[in-house]
C-alpha positions as CSV (number, residue, x, y, z in Angstrom):
1,M,50.4,31.7,-22.7
2,K,50.4,28.0,-23.2
3,Q,47.8,27.6,-20.5
4,K,45.4,29.9,-22.3
5,N,45.8,27.9,-25.6
6,E,45.3,24.6,-23.8
7,R,42.0,26.0,-22.3
8,K,40.7,27.0,-25.7
9,K,41.3,23.4,-27.1
10,N,39.2,22.0,-24.3
11,G,36.3,24.4,-25.1
12,G,33.6,22.1,-23.3
13,G,30.9,20.0,-24.8
14,R,30.6,16.3,-24.7
15,I,33.5,13.9,-24.2
16,P,34.0,12.1,-27.6
17,L,33.2,8.4,-27.4
18,A,35.7,5.8,-28.2
19,D,33.6,3.9,-30.5
20,P,30.9,6.3,-31.8
21,A,27.8,5.1,-33.6
22,K,28.0,6.7,-37.1
23,N,26.1,4.4,-39.3
24,R,22.3,4.9,-39.8
25,H,19.8,2.6,-41.0
26,V,16.1,3.4,-42.0
27,F,13.2,1.2,-42.2
28,Y,9.5,1.7,-42.7
29,L,6.4,0.1,-41.0
30,N,2.8,0.1,-41.8
31,D,0.3,1.3,-39.1
32,A,-0.5,-2.1,-37.6
33,D,3.3,-3.1,-37.3
34,N,4.1,0.3,-36.0
35,I,1.6,0.0,-33.1
36,R,3.0,-3.5,-32.3
37,F,6.5,-2.2,-32.4
38,T,5.9,0.7,-30.0
39,T,3.9,-1.5,-27.6
40,L,7.0,-3.9,-27.5
41,Y,9.3,-1.0,-27.1
42,H,7.4,0.4,-24.1
43,Q,7.1,-3.0,-22.5
44,S,10.8,-3.7,-22.8
45,E,11.6,-0.5,-20.8
46,A,14.6,0.0,-22.8
47,K,16.3,3.4,-22.3
48,T,16.3,4.5,-26.0
49,M,14.6,3.3,-29.2
50,A,18.0,2.6,-30.7
51,Q,18.9,0.4,-27.8
52,F,15.7,-1.6,-28.3
53,I,16.2,-2.1,-32.0
54,T,19.8,-3.3,-31.7
55,S,18.9,-5.8,-29.1
56,C,16.1,-7.1,-31.3
57,I,18.3,-7.3,-34.5
58,F,21.3,-9.0,-32.7
59,S,19.1,-11.5,-30.8
60,N,19.9,-10.1,-27.4
61,P,17.0,-11.0,-25.1
62,V,14.3,-8.3,-25.1
63,R,12.9,-8.1,-21.5
64,V,9.1,-7.4,-21.4
65,V,7.8,-6.6,-18.0
66,R,4.0,-7.0,-17.3
67,I,2.5,-5.7,-14.3
68,D,-0.7,-7.5,-13.3
69,K,-2.8,-4.9,-11.6
70,G,-5.1,-7.7,-10.0
71,L,-2.0,-9.1,-8.3
72,H,-0.8,-5.8,-7.3
73,D,-4.1,-4.8,-5.7
74,Y,-4.5,-8.2,-4.0
75,Y,-1.0,-7.9,-2.5
76,M,-1.8,-4.3,-1.1
77,R,-5.0,-5.4,0.4
78,L,-3.3,-8.4,2.0
79,T,-0.7,-6.0,3.5
80,T,-3.5,-3.8,4.9
81,F,-5.2,-7.0,6.3
82,F,-1.9,-7.8,8.1
83,D,-1.7,-4.4,9.5
84,Q,-5.3,-4.6,10.9
85,F,-4.6,-8.0,12.4
86,R,-1.6,-6.6,14.2
87,M,-3.6,-3.7,15.5
88,I,-6.4,-6.0,16.6
89,G,-3.9,-8.1,18.6
90,H,-2.5,-5.0,20.3
91,N,-5.9,-3.8,21.2
92,Y,-7.0,-7.3,22.4
93,N,-4.0,-7.3,25.0
94,Q,-5.1,-3.8,26.1
95,L,-8.7,-4.7,26.4
96,I,-8.0,-7.8,28.6
97,K,-5.8,-5.7,31.0
98,L,-8.5,-3.2,31.3
99,L,-11.3,-5.8,32.0
100,H,-9.3,-7.3,34.8
101,S,-8.4,-3.9,36.3
102,N,-11.7,-2.0,35.9
103,F,-14.5,-4.7,36.3
104,G,-15.3,-7.4,38.8
105,E,-14.7,-11.1,37.9
106,K,-18.2,-11.9,36.8
107,K,-18.5,-9.0,34.5
108,A,-15.0,-9.5,33.2
109,L,-15.8,-13.2,32.4
110,A,-19.0,-12.1,30.5
111,F,-17.1,-9.6,28.4
112,L,-14.3,-12.2,27.8
113,Y,-16.9,-14.6,26.6
114,K,-18.2,-12.1,24.0
115,L,-14.5,-11.3,23.0
116,E,-13.9,-15.1,22.6
117,Q,-16.9,-15.3,20.3
118,A,-15.5,-12.5,18.1
119,T,-12.0,-14.0,18.2
120,I,-13.4,-17.2,16.9
121,E,-15.1,-15.5,14.1
122,L,-11.9,-13.6,13.3
123,A,-10.0,-16.8,13.2
124,G,-12.4,-18.2,10.7
125,L,-12.1,-15.3,8.5
126,N,-8.4,-15.5,8.7
127,R,-8.6,-19.2,7.5
128,K,-10.7,-18.0,4.6
129,I,-8.2,-15.3,3.6
130,I,-5.4,-17.9,3.8
131,E,-7.4,-20.3,1.5
132,L,-8.1,-17.6,-1.0
133,T,-4.5,-16.6,-1.0
134,H,-3.4,-20.1,-1.8
135,E,-6.0,-20.4,-4.5
136,F,-4.9,-17.1,-6.1
137,E,-1.3,-18.1,-5.9
138,Q,-2.0,-21.5,-7.6
139,K,-3.9,-19.7,-10.5
140,H,-1.2,-17.0,-10.8
141,L,1.6,-19.5,-10.9
142,Q,-0.1,-21.7,-13.4
143,N,-0.9,-18.5,-15.7
144,G,2.8,-17.4,-15.2
145,S,4.2,-20.7,-16.3
146,Q,2.2,-20.7,-19.5
147,N,3.6,-17.3,-20.7
């Protein structure tokens, strides 16, 4: 019988907290302040509004995460460029093997000359991409240090 009574005492529900938050405070904001407050709350990525408010009141650092879409898009395009360069390198090796095995020496040299010119253009494009990346990093780092 004791086992049935013990089960009834623990009827489910939440486990009680050791130090529950029982005190409630209310404050009012005008429309402009409310917009500012909600944007700060969403930027902080706090789990709850109460957590955000207590961190603001007790001077805990409020983390605001800003995602720069331009930086993200640039990074994604750079990643796709890297993949394309890797594929070009793989295709380059296969092409040279095919030229030597399927064509005569003179014809292979003519194709290799055209391939060499395209490779020089590709190397120039790669240098421009690296320069643009360095310029973008310098601008981004300067903007990041001012915030």
